C-alpha positions as CSV (number, residue, x, y, z in Angstrom):
1,M,-14.3,19.4,-47.6
2,T,-15.0,21.6,-44.6
3,K,-16.5,18.8,-42.5
4,I,-13.5,16.6,-43.2
5,A,-11.1,19.4,-42.3
6,V,-13.0,20.0,-39.0
7,L,-13.0,16.3,-38.2
8,F,-9.3,16.1,-39.0
9,A,-8.5,19.1,-36.8
10,A,-10.5,17.6,-34.0
11,I,-8.6,14.3,-34.2
12,V,-5.3,16.1,-34.3
13,L,-6.2,18.2,-31.3
14,A,-7.5,15.2,-29.3
15,T,-4.3,13.3,-30.1
16,T,-2.1,16.2,-29.2
17,A,-4.0,16.8,-26.0
18,S,-3.8,13.1,-24.9
19,A,0.0,13.2,-25.7
20,Q,0.4,16.1,-23.4
21,Q,-1.5,14.4,-20.5
22,P,0.7,13.2,-17.7
23,P,1.1,9.5,-17.6
24,P,-1.4,7.7,-15.4
25,Q,-0.5,7.6,-11.8
26,P,0.6,4.3,-10.3
27,S,-2.2,2.2,-9.0
28,A,-3.3,2.3,-5.4
29,R,-0.9,-0.6,-4.9
30,F,1.8,1.9,-4.4
31,G,0.1,4.2,-1.9
32,G,-1.7,3.7,1.3
33,N,-3.1,5.5,4.3
34,P,-1.0,5.0,7.4
35,A,-3.8,5.9,9.8
36,Q,-6.1,3.4,8.2
37,G,-3.2,0.9,8.3
38,E,-2.9,1.5,12.0
39,A,-6.6,0.9,12.5
40,I,-6.4,-2.4,10.6
41,A,-3.3,-3.4,12.6
42,M,-5.1,-2.6,15.9
43,R,-8.1,-4.7,14.8
44,W,-6.5,-7.7,13.2
45,C,-2.8,-7.8,14.3
46,A,-2.5,-6.5,17.9
47,S,-3.5,-9.9,19.4
48,C,-0.2,-11.3,18.2
49,H,2.1,-8.4,17.2
50,T,3.0,-5.7,19.6
51,L,2.0,-2.3,18.2
52,P,3.8,1.0,19.3
53,G,2.4,2.1,22.5
54,G,0.7,-1.2,23.1
55,K,1.2,-3.9,25.6
56,S,3.2,-7.0,24.8
57,A,1.1,-9.3,22.6
58,S,3.1,-12.4,21.9
59,D,6.6,-13.7,22.2
60,V,6.3,-15.5,18.9
61,A,5.3,-12.7,16.5
62,P,7.7,-9.8,15.9
63,S,6.5,-6.4,16.9
64,F,5.4,-4.0,14.3
65,R,8.5,-1.8,15.0
66,A,10.8,-4.8,14.4
67,I,9.0,-5.5,11.1
68,A,9.3,-1.9,10.1
69,R,13.0,-1.7,10.9
70,D,13.9,-5.0,9.1
71,P,15.5,-3.9,5.8
72,R,14.6,-7.3,4.2
73,K,10.9,-6.5,4.7
74,D,10.5,-3.9,2.0
75,S,7.2,-3.0,0.4
76,D,7.3,-5.8,-2.2
77,H,8.2,-8.4,0.4
78,L,5.3,-7.2,2.7
79,R,2.9,-7.0,-0.2
80,G,3.6,-10.7,-1.1
81,F,3.6,-11.9,2.5
82,L,0.3,-10.2,3.3
83,S,-1.3,-11.4,0.1
84,H,-0.6,-15.0,1.1
85,P,-0.4,-15.3,4.9
86,H,1.4,-18.3,6.3
87,W,0.9,-20.2,9.5
88,P,0.8,-19.1,12.3
89,M,-0.9,-16.1,10.8
90,P,-4.7,-16.5,10.4
91,P,-6.0,-16.3,6.8
92,L,-7.1,-12.7,6.9
93,Q,-8.0,-12.3,3.2
94,L,-6.9,-8.6,3.2
95,S,-7.9,-6.5,0.2
96,R,-5.2,-4.8,-1.8
97,N,-6.1,-1.5,-0.3
98,E,-5.9,-2.9,3.2
99,I,-2.5,-4.3,2.4
100,E,-1.3,-1.0,1.1
101,N,-2.6,0.8,4.2
102,I,-0.7,-1.6,6.5
103,I,2.5,-1.1,4.4
104,A,2.0,2.7,4.7
105,Y,1.7,2.3,8.4
106,L,4.9,0.2,8.6
107,Q,6.7,2.7,6.4
108,A,5.6,5.5,8.8
109,L,7.0,3.5,11.7
110,R,10.2,2.9,9.8
111,H,10.6,6.7,9.2
112,E,9.6,7.4,12.8
113,A,12.4,5.1,14.0
114,E,15.1,6.8,11.9
């Protein structure tokens, strides 16, 4: 009986401990690094989109500040758009992490503009 009681106590403690654990954090999909996003934007986007402090790139593509200030372009919209680029954007095949970093950069620009 002692082994069964010890086993039962261990199960109860494990269950109680796991119930007290905070819920898992949201996936990386909801967080990004703005500095890494800026680096990606400078590497892949600056030839068409004007970045803050940069020279004019194209009169066809909106500037990154304009994208950041557009209330219709929230994180979910940007996530979907960057996951499936459209013409005239090149098919960049960005990873989820890269997309989150670009979104974080745009959010930083949005807050900078406010």
